[in-house]
N, C-alpha and C positions, 0 to 999 in steps of 0.2 A: 557491281555486275551489270552488264548491259543485257537487255532481253529483246527478243524478236517481237516487234510490234505487230499486232494483228492487222490484216487488211481491213480498211473501213467499209468494205463491200465484199460481195462473194467473188470467187475466182472467175466466174463467167460474166460478171456485171459490166465489163468494159468492151465486150464483143459488139460489133465485129472489128473494132479498132485495135484491141489488144486481147488476144485469145486466152482462154482458160489455161491452156498448156504453157503459154508464156509466163503467166502469173504463178503457176505451180513451180516452174523452174526458177524464175527470177526471185520471187519472194521466199518460197519454201526451201529453196536450196542455196542460191547465191547469197541472198541477204542473211540467211541463217549462218552460212559459213563465215561471213564478216563478223557477226556477233560472237560466234564461238572462238574464232581466232583472236579477236580483240580482247575478249575476256581472259584468254590464256596469256596473251602478251602483256597485259596491264598489271598482272599479279606481281607484287613486289616492286613495281616501278614507282617513280616519283609522281606519276599521274593517277595512281590508284585512289579512288574515292572522290575524284574531281568531276565537275560537270562535263558533259560530252563536248561542249563548245571549248572548254578550257583544255581538254585532252587534244582535240583536233588542232587548235592553234599552238599549244605548247609542244606537241610532238613533231610538228611540221619542220622538216629539215634536220631533225635530231634523232628520230627513231622511225625509220621508214616502214618497218613491218607494222608497228602499232598504228602509225598515222594512216597507212593504206587501209587497214581494216576498220578502224574507228571512224575515219573520214568517210568511208563508204557506208558505214552504219548510219552516220549522221545524214548523209545525202539521201539514203533510201527511206529513212524514217519520214522524211518530208515528201519524197517522191510519191509515195502511195497516196498521201493526202493532197498532193497537187493535181490529182486526177479524180474524176467522179463519173458515174454513168450520166449520159446526156450532158457532158461538160462542154466547154467552149462557150459559144454564144456571146452575149453582150458583156462588156467589161464594166465593173462597178465605176460609178462617177468619179470617185476619189482617185482611183487608179488611172482612169482615162485622162483626167486632168494632169496627173503627174507624168504620164507617158507623152502627152502633147507638149508639156513644158520641157521635158528632158530630151525627147527623141524626135518629136515632130508630129506624130500621129500614131494611132493604134495600128494602122496598116503598116507603117514604117517599122514599128516594134516587131510585128509578126514577121516581116520580111528579114529584118536584122537577126531575129532570134533563130529562125529557120536556117539562115545563112551561117550563123555561128555553129549550130549543130552539124550542118552539112560539111563545113570546112574543118571541123576538129579532126585532125589526122589521128587515126587509130582510136583508142578508147578514151572516153572522157564525158564531159557534160557541157551543156549550154545553159546560160543563166540570165536572169533579170535580178539585179541587186540594187540596194540603196548604198551609194557611196558619196560622201560629202554633200548629203542632202539631195542628190539627184539620182534618177534611175539610169542604170547603165546595163547594156547587154554585153556579155563576155562569154568566153569559153575557157575550159580548163582541161588538163590532161588527167587521165586515170581517176584517182579519188579526190583530187583537189577541189576545193570550193572557194567562192569569193571570201569566205571567213578568213582564210589565211592571207588574203591580200587587202585586208582592212575594209571590207565591205560586208553588208548583211544581205544574204540571198533571200529573195521573196518568191522566186520561181526557178525551178531547174528541170531539165530533161536529160535523162540518161541516154547517151549515145554509144555505150558499150554494145557490142553485137548481141549479147544475150538479151538485151532489152527489146530487140525487134526482129532478130533473124528468123525466128520460127514463122512470124507473120508476114514479113516483108522481104525476106532474103537480103539482097544487097541494096535494096531501094530505101536507103536512109532518108532521103528527102520526102518520100511518101509517108513514112512513119512520122516525121516531124510535122508535116502538114496535118496529118490526122490528129496528132497530139494537140496542136494549136487550135484546130477548128472543132474538135469533138471531145476532147478529154480534160482540158484544163479546168480545175476547180477554182474559179475566180474568188469564191468566198474565202478560201484558205489563203490565197495570194493577198487579199485585202487584210486578213487577220495578221499575216506576217509583215505586211507593209506598215500597218498601224503600230505593231510592236517595234519595228525598226526605226520609226520616226517619232515615237513618243518620248 
C-alpha cells in the first residue's frame, strides 16, 4: 500500500514562491488522490507488493490508469523533497562538475531546464537525470518520468497547472525561474545523484 508522504516543511514554508494554498491543494488533495487511486488500482494486479520504481516501469504502456497514478505518486514523493525554504543558491561541487561536463555550465543547465518546463505543452514535468553516465535535461508529458526512458531522475519540477496557477496564473516561466532560483533543495539533488551513480 502506498501512503501520502508528509511535507518535509510546513505548508507556508515556501512563501512567497509557493503559497500555503498551493501546497494545501497540491499535496493534501492532488497527491492524496494519486495515492488513493493507485492503491485501489494495484489491488490484485501483478504489481501488488512490488517497489514503486518497479510498478512505475512495469506498468508503463501496459496499465495506463495504474501508471498515471503511481507515476505521479513517485514524482510527487520526490518533488516535495526537491524544494526547501531558502532553496536555490550555490550548487554542490560534485553536481556543478557534472553539469559543466555534461551541459556546459550551471547557467546553461538553468536555461535549458526552464526552457524544458516552459515548452512542455500541457501537463507534465521538466527533469535533470543521469543517463549513460551523463546529466541530461528533458521533459515528459503527464505523469511520465525519466525512469521509463532508461534514466534516473535527480531533479524534477511539476508543470501541471495545479502546481503554479494559484500563485502565478498563466506565467509558467516565472514559476520555473522562482523554482530554480529560490526553491531547489540541492542537498536532495546531490543525494539522488550519488545514489544514481554509485
